[in-house]
C-alpha positions in Angstrom: 10.1 14.8 8.5 6.8 16.9 8.3 6.1 15.2 4.9 6.6 11.8 6.3 4.3 12.5 9.3 1.7 14.0 7.0 1.8 11.1 4.7 1.3 8.6 7.6 -1.7 10.4 8.8 -3.1 10.6 5.3 -2.6 6.9 4.7 -4.6 6.1 7.7 -7.4 8.5 6.5 -7.4 7.0 3.0 -7.3 3.4 4.2 -10.3 4.0 6.4 -12.2 5.7 3.7 -11.5 2.9 1.2 -12.2 0.0 3.7 -16.0 -0.2 3.1 -15.4 -1.0 -0.6 -12.5 -3.4 0.0 -9.9 -1.2 -1.8 -6.3 -1.0 -0.7 -4.8 2.7 -0.1 -1.4 1.6 -1.6 0.7 4.6 -2.4 -2.0 7.1 -2.9 -1.2 8.9 0.3 2.5 9.1 -0.7 1.5 10.8 -4.0 -0.7 13.3 -2.3 1.8 14.1 0.4 4.7 14.5 -2.1 2.4 16.8 -4.2 1.3 18.9 -1.3 4.8 19.6 0.0 6.2 20.1 -3.5 3.6 22.7 -4.2 4.1 24.5 -0.9 7.9 24.3 -0.8 8.3 28.0 -1.3 5.3 29.2 0.6 6.6 28.8 4.1 9.8 30.2 5.7 10.0 27.2 8.1 10.5 24.7 5.2 13.9 25.1 3.5 14.5 23.1 0.3 17.9 21.2 0.2 19.7 20.2 -3.0 20.2 16.6 -3.4 23.9 16.9 -3.6 23.9 18.8 -0.2 22.1 16.1 1.7 24.5 14.8 4.4 23.5 14.5 8.0 21.0 16.3 10.2 23.9 17.9 12.2 25.4 19.3 8.9 22.0 20.9 8.1 21.7 22.5 11.5 25.4 23.9 11.3 24.4 25.2 7.8 21.2 26.8 9.1 23.2 28.5 11.9 25.7 29.8 9.5 28.5 27.7 10.8 31.4 26.6 8.2 31.5 22.9 7.7 33.7 20.7 5.5 31.0 18.1 4.5 30.3 16.9 1.0 28.2 19.0 -1.4 28.6 22.3 -3.2 29.0 24.4 -0.2 32.3 22.5 0.7 33.8 23.2 -2.8 36.2 26.0 -2.6 35.7 26.5 1.1 38.6 28.4 2.8 38.7 26.1 5.9 39.7 23.0 3.7 43.3 22.4 3.6 44.4 20.8 0.3 47.7 19.3 -0.1 50.0 21.0 -2.6 50.9 19.4 -5.9 54.5 17.9 -6.0 
């Protein structure tokens, strides 16, 4: 969410900078925003990188950060003790 807000602000700044020359901003703000947050992903304790296969819902991320056990999709649910699997016949 922080990257999206930063990119939106950056787009406005780049668009106003390019207006006198009649140039469109296009995706330049997206590229700068993505690059900035990719570079600083390990420098802040408030930004936690999430693996692609672990992306579910905001509530699942909140439960994971609080240390609660969940049974959602992703690597953290595989082999979890709170999942009841049917026994083979």
